[in-house]
C-alpha positions, 0 to 999 in steps of 0.5 A: 197353461194359457188354455187352462186359465182361459177355460177356468175363467169361462167357467167362473163367468158362468157362475162356477164355485169350487168347494171341497166337501169333507168325508164326514159331510158326504152322505148328505150329497150322495144322492146328487152325486149319484144322479150326476154319475148316472147321467154321465155313464149313460151319456158316454155309453159306458159301464162302471169300470174297476181295478184301475179306477173307482166305481160309484158306490155310496160307501166308497164315495163316503170314505173320502173328501170330494171336490165339487163344482156348483152353479147357483148351489146346484152340483154340476161336477165332482171328483173324490180326493185322494191325499197321502197322510204325509201330504206328499201327493194329492190326486183324484180317482172318480170324476164326473160331471152333469149335463149342464156343467159350464164349458171349462168346468173340469179344468176349473175343478182341477186348477182349483183343487191343485191350488187348494192342495197347495194351500193345504201343504201338499207337495205334488198333484198326480194326474195319473197315467196316460196308457201306451203314450210312450210306445214308439212304432219304428221300423225295427220295433217288435210286433207288440210295440207296433200294435200298442202304438197303433192302439194309442193312435187309433183306439179311441173307441176302446179307451180314449188313449190319445184324448186322455194324454192330450187332456192331461198335457194341458196341465204341463205335467212332469211325465215319468215312465211306468213299465210292464215287464213280461216274457217275450213274444206275444205274452205282453200283448196278451197281458195288455188284452187281459188287463183291459178286460180286468179294467172293463170288468 
């Protein structure tokens, strides 16, 4: 994980500081988080999603602890924290950063949160999934498989499939397959299109 360590050190030298804000203290920082979220959505030219990932709503954000990065006391990045009651797994849902976040800031946030989780007794940290990344397009593969593999390689404009996989790969996770079952023919492809519509609202 040399690249992750290097990026984290760059952020540290820029003055990045990590903290986990308890849910009870979240109302005090919601306005700062809202400003970061608004800028992030505008910069990415994204609308809020739903279903597979959270959306920024003050009531929702206030229900969870939140990992934050500060520079000279100013919030520049955040991710709300999900943890199982038995401390088996820790993860994040919504993560966003400000325009002036230092280089390596998100790597810094993730590594510090993983270390914090370890100190709190969590056994695993989940980075979530990398959609379509395990589908191969061989000569005898079914049509839906070839289409899905094509989307993974060339669909950055729609979702960022390959970029998401590459970012998570930096943390050297233990990948576990996840499957979708469907009837034959084009049903799975139609289902994936419907699922994307649901995620993108």
